[in-house]
VOGU-3710 file (C-alpha; in Angstrom, 3 decimals, decimal comma):
1> xxxxxxxxxx> 75,689/64,507/-24,768  72,028/63,510/-24,753  69,268/66,122/-24,868  65,719/66,652/-26,054  64,590/68,373/-29,227  60,964/69,512/-29,395  59,834/70,531/-32,880  56,760/72,698/-33,429  54,617/71,603/-36,373  52,929/73,922/-38,843
11> xxxxxxxxxx> 52,468/74,626/-42,557  56,112/73,792/-43,348  55,943/70,450/-41,546  52,508/68,979/-42,169  53,259/65,678/-43,949  54,009/62,179/-42,721  57,204/62,136/-44,786  58,473/65,299/-43,091  57,604/63,973/-39,627  59,560/60,804/-40,308
21> xxxxxxxxxx> 62,576/62,795/-41,499  62,405/65,066/-38,439  62,320/62,074/-36,096  65,237/60,518/-37,952  67,120/63,803/-37,568  66,841/63,597/-33,792  63,491/65,088/-32,756  62,234/63,603/-29,484  58,784/65,261/-29,321  56,403/67,238/-31,501
31> xxxxxxxxxx> 54,504/70,340/-30,414  51,244/71,840/-31,644  50,309/75,401/-30,689  46,581/74,994/-30,143  46,005/78,763/-30,266  46,429/78,626/-34,048  44,052/75,697/-34,594  40,329/75,159/-34,321  39,265/72,129/-32,314  38,408/70,107/-35,470
41> xxxxxxxxxx> 41,778/71,066/-36,989  43,579/69,995/-33,824  41,782/66,649/-33,783  42,729/66,084/-37,431  46,399/66,750/-36,627  46,285/64,370/-33,662  44,660/61,626/-35,732  47,294/61,882/-38,457  50,189/62,076/-36,013  48,925/59,123/-34,007
51> xxxxxxxxxx> 49,767/56,570/-36,688  53,300/57,943/-37,103  54,110/58,271/-33,400  52,615/54,939/-32,329  54,925/53,142/-34,764  57,962/54,384/-32,813  59,375/52,603/-29,771  59,456/54,372/-27,437  56,589/56,539/-28,634  57,551/60,238/-28,862
61> xxxxxxxxxx> 55,158/62,497/-26,962  52,920/65,083/-28,570  52,892/68,368/-26,659  49,790/70,541/-26,860  50,498/74,174/-26,093  47,558/75,630/-24,133  46,896/79,368/-24,198  46,363/79,781/-20,467  46,304/83,473/-19,534  48,242/84,607/-22,604
71> xxxxxxxxxx> 46,579/87,399/-24,578  46,232/86,869/-28,333  44,642/88,814/-31,141  41,367/87,557/-32,576  40,470/87,042/-36,219  40,950/89,833/-38,790  42,421/90,272/-42,281  46,220/90,125/-42,125  47,693/93,553/-42,749  50,787/95,733/-42,611
81> xxxxxxxxxx> 51,063/98,334/-39,847  53,206/101,366/-40,577  55,024/103,693/-38,206  52,820/106,638/-37,178  49,584/104,881/-38,135  46,728/104,912/-35,630  44,890/101,708/-34,852  41,902/100,749/-32,723  41,977/97,732/-30,431  38,489/96,453/-29,628
91> xxxxxxxxxx> 37,231/93,821/-27,218  35,941/91,338/-29,773  36,681/87,919/-31,237  36,949/89,286/-34,783  36,994/92,490/-36,789  36,686/93,326/-40,488  37,406/97,042/-40,659  40,767/98,524/-41,647  43,151/99,441/-38,832  41,038/97,590/-36,253
101> xxxxxxxxxx> 42,601/94,801/-34,178  40,321/92,566/-32,085  41,525/91,414/-28,666  39,061/88,884/-27,159  40,261/89,358/-23,574  38,365/91,794/-21,312  41,243/91,770/-18,807  43,551/93,201/-21,498  41,448/96,370/-21,481  41,211/96,444/-17,682
111> xxxxxxxxxx> 45,006/96,251/-17,562  45,486/99,372/-19,706  45,218/101,844/-16,837  47,948/100,088/-14,840  50,210/99,361/-17,802  53,366/101,006/-19,113  51,388/102,417/-22,049  53,465/100,452/-24,557  51,767/97,566/-26,373  53,850/94,926/-28,143
121> xxxxxxxxxx> 52,665/92,322/-30,635  54,136/89,132/-32,102  57,119/88,812/-29,732  57,659/92,607/-29,804  58,202/92,713/-33,563  55,485/95,412/-33,605  55,118/98,181/-31,020  52,279/100,593/-30,258  51,885/103,411/-27,778  48,555/103,811/-26,009
131> xxxxxxxxxx> 46,857/107,164/-26,666  43,348/106,817/-25,236  41,053/104,201/-23,785  37,422/103,290/-23,150  36,050/100,315/-21,257  36,227/98,001/-24,262  38,374/99,848/-26,792  41,816/101,440/-27,010  43,357/103,868/-29,465  47,060/103,467/-30,153
141> xxxxxxxxxx> 49,764/104,735/-32,496  52,280/102,468/-34,228  55,893/103,168/-33,226  57,402/100,075/-34,864  55,532/98,652/-37,820  55,396/95,347/-39,655  53,113/92,595/-40,872  50,522/91,315/-38,407  48,165/88,364/-38,682  45,461/86,735/-36,532
151> xxxxxxxxxx> 46,169/84,954/-33,239  49,533/86,588/-32,637  50,431/87,420/-29,050  49,815/90,867/-27,595  50,835/92,328/-24,240  51,974/95,451/-22,417  55,626/95,816/-21,543  56,352/95,528/-17,828  52,767/94,560/-17,008  51,819/92,265/-14,129
161> xxxxxxxxxx> 48,013/92,403/-14,417  46,021/89,670/-16,139  43,389/87,098/-15,327  45,093/83,808/-14,433  43,012/80,947/-15,822  42,591/78,409/-18,574  40,458/79,543/-21,481  37,240/77,804/-22,445  39,041/76,425/-25,504  41,792/75,055/-23,252
171> xxxxxxxxxx> 39,193/73,207/-21,205  37,600/71,731/-24,327  40,995/70,568/-25,554  41,689/68,892/-22,224  38,307/67,179/-22,339  38,945/65,879/-25,861  42,543/64,712/-25,372  43,087/63,601/-21,765  42,412/59,932/-22,602  44,831/59,828/-25,557
181> xxxxxxxxxx> 48,233/58,180/-25,321  51,406/60,239/-25,261  49,821/63,678/-24,788  51,592/66,327/-22,716  50,431/69,901/-21,998  52,487/73,101/-22,013  50,867/75,906/-20,009  51,461/79,457/-21,227  52,099/82,550/-19,102  52,170/80,822/-15,724
191> xxxxxxxxxx> 52,470/83,555/-13,108  53,851/81,767/-10,034  53,910/78,598/-7,987  50,369/79,091/-6,698  48,919/79,294/-10,202  50,844/76,221/-11,334  49,660/74,290/-8,278  46,079/75,232/-9,141  46,542/73,937/-12,690  47,903/70,681/-11,318
201> xxxxxxxxxx> 44,776/70,206/-9,206  42,489/71,240/-12,078  44,110/69,054/-14,746  45,035/66,100/-12,545  47,973/64,424/-10,870  48,525/61,951/-13,720  48,787/64,552/-16,506  52,224/65,502/-17,814  52,490/69,288/-17,426  55,078/71,728/-18,735
211> xxxxxxxxxx> 55,280/75,248/-17,307  56,346/77,954/-19,737  58,334/80,704/-18,023  57,350/83,896/-19,869  57,008/86,436/-17,052  59,442/87,836/-14,514  57,358/86,441/-11,664  57,560/82,960/-13,197  61,337/83,159/-13,566  61,619/84,307/-9,955
221> xxxxxxxxxx> 59,417/81,445/-8,716  60,735/78,747/-11,062  61,551/76,368/-8,206  58,069/76,718/-6,713  56,494/76,243/-10,151  58,638/73,140/-10,688  57,061/71,582/-7,596  53,816/71,188/-9,590  55,326/70,702/-13,061  57,095/67,887/-14,863
231> xxxxxxxxxx> 59,235/70,226/-16,966  60,063/73,919/-17,367  60,605/75,895/-20,580  62,365/79,254/-20,536  60,556/81,047/-23,375  62,638/84,032/-24,422  60,241/85,319/-27,086  57,355/86,217/-24,800  59,700/86,989/-21,921  61,383/89,555/-24,168
241> xxxxxxxxxx> 58,025/91,026/-25,136  57,168/91,404/-21,462  60,493/92,763/-20,208  62,270/94,277/-23,186  65,491/92,951/-24,699  67,963/94,061/-22,010  65,898/92,937/-19,026  65,065/89,642/-20,761  68,758/88,946/-21,359  69,553/89,676/-17,717
251> xxxxxxxxxx> 66,695/87,472/-16,481  67,724/84,601/-18,773  71,360/84,912/-17,683  70,501/84,791/-13,984  68,041/81,942/-14,484  70,609/79,890/-16,400  72,775/79,871/-13,272  69,941/78,028/-11,504  69,093/75,456/-14,180  71,191/72,615/-12,767
261> xxxxxxxxxx> 69,510/73,011/-9,382  65,959/72,656/-10,692  64,152/69,446/-9,659  62,754/68,910/-13,169  64,283/69,171/-16,670  64,541/72,663/-18,171  64,395/73,358/-21,919  65,291/76,555/-23,757  62,727/77,990/-26,182  62,422/81,036/-28,398
271> xxxxxxxxxx> 64,402/81,886/-31,548  66,883/79,014/-31,226  67,621/79,133/-34,977  65,519/82,130/-36,041  67,901/82,714/-38,964  66,815/79,392/-40,455  63,241/80,538/-40,913  64,403/82,186/-44,137  67,991/80,959/-44,586  69,566/77,510/-45,081
281> xxxxxxxxxx> 71,921/77,712/-42,108  71,933/79,178/-38,587  74,222/82,003/-37,578  77,386/81,090/-35,701  76,003/83,027/-32,749  72,942/80,748/-32,684  75,097/77,611/-32,735  77,322/78,984/-29,960  74,223/79,863/-27,921  72,926/76,286/-28,268
291> xxxxxxxxxx> 76,240/74,804/-27,141  76,500/77,158/-24,166  72,920/76,393/-23,089  73,578/72,662/-23,138  76,817/73,126/-21,203  74,950/75,135/-18,556  72,526/72,301/-17,937  69,533/72,851/-20,204  67,989/69,520/-21,098  67,213/70,494/-24,665
301> xxxxxxxxxx> 65,555/73,044/-26,915  62,157/73,867/-28,375  62,149/74,798/-32,059  59,286/77,107/-33,082  59,112/79,054/-36,346  62,187/77,179/-37,603  60,136/74,005/-38,028  56,573/75,381/-38,191  56,979/77,922/-40,993  60,691/77,758/-41,853
311> xxxxxxxxxx> 62,140/76,959/-45,271  63,715/73,638/-44,173  62,342/72,154/-40,945  64,305/68,920/-41,304  67,630/70,737/-41,619  66,763/72,815/-38,541  66,303/69,582/-36,598  69,624/68,217/-37,882  71,431/71,350/-36,710  69,672/71,158/-33,331
321> xxxxx> 71,069/67,632/-32,933  74,590/68,764/-33,803  76,019/68,138/-30,326  74,445/64,745/-29,770  76,996/62,028/-28,981
//
């Protein structure tokens, strides 16, 4: 069978030699998560990738992941959070003090009063419970600890409130890259068909737009979102952070029944080969999941940490291409 393989680039995959090997392994597009890059860093990546991609016929696209309405932590010293520890979340772009996490999104703090009271970070690898709040600061207690670093995602479980818009950085990225060849845009945390239609008008009819389904409302309105998108990605990492593991699994299962009826291609994203971040091979469960997804009509997969920070990004791409004919 034929299908697409999108590989996210990062510290483990930052050389021309690695890019060539990944393309030879079967990668059809590269992805950069712009939330982890400054604008000069992004431009440097694009310049270096341009020479490699333009030499291919047809030229593989470069997908720029825009933050959209997704909440992310600001800048602070990476640290380890331990169960029972109390932390402060402040409305700021950066913080230097111990046990202080900056969240540069005023709507995150406005959402606290209508939230579940549980805060999850980095695809729900870390969990906090809200204890008190002010207008621009929250106090929370760690219920599931772990390492945390800047720019990781943060959200409330079962929350529907957030400001739906592109960030100022997103708009600058669009301004800098719209005229470049082979650029596509993946929009994070799309809420519904109306929001996606607004992005289409804002960004333009000629732009190639991917809608990332990371909220229950987006899964429910996938067909309406597809009317203004060129491709859909079911992103199980953030969807799981929003809904919890059981509800995410149920939502993904029901959505998979609808994949073949979507008017645009649908790719599966989120922990495809998570085991390969630290190990040389995937689990058998991961390989079975890939095969089942392809059989159900998914048009391919998006590799994330496996290729961005994993121990062997090229091998991850080879495994992803296992069922190519």
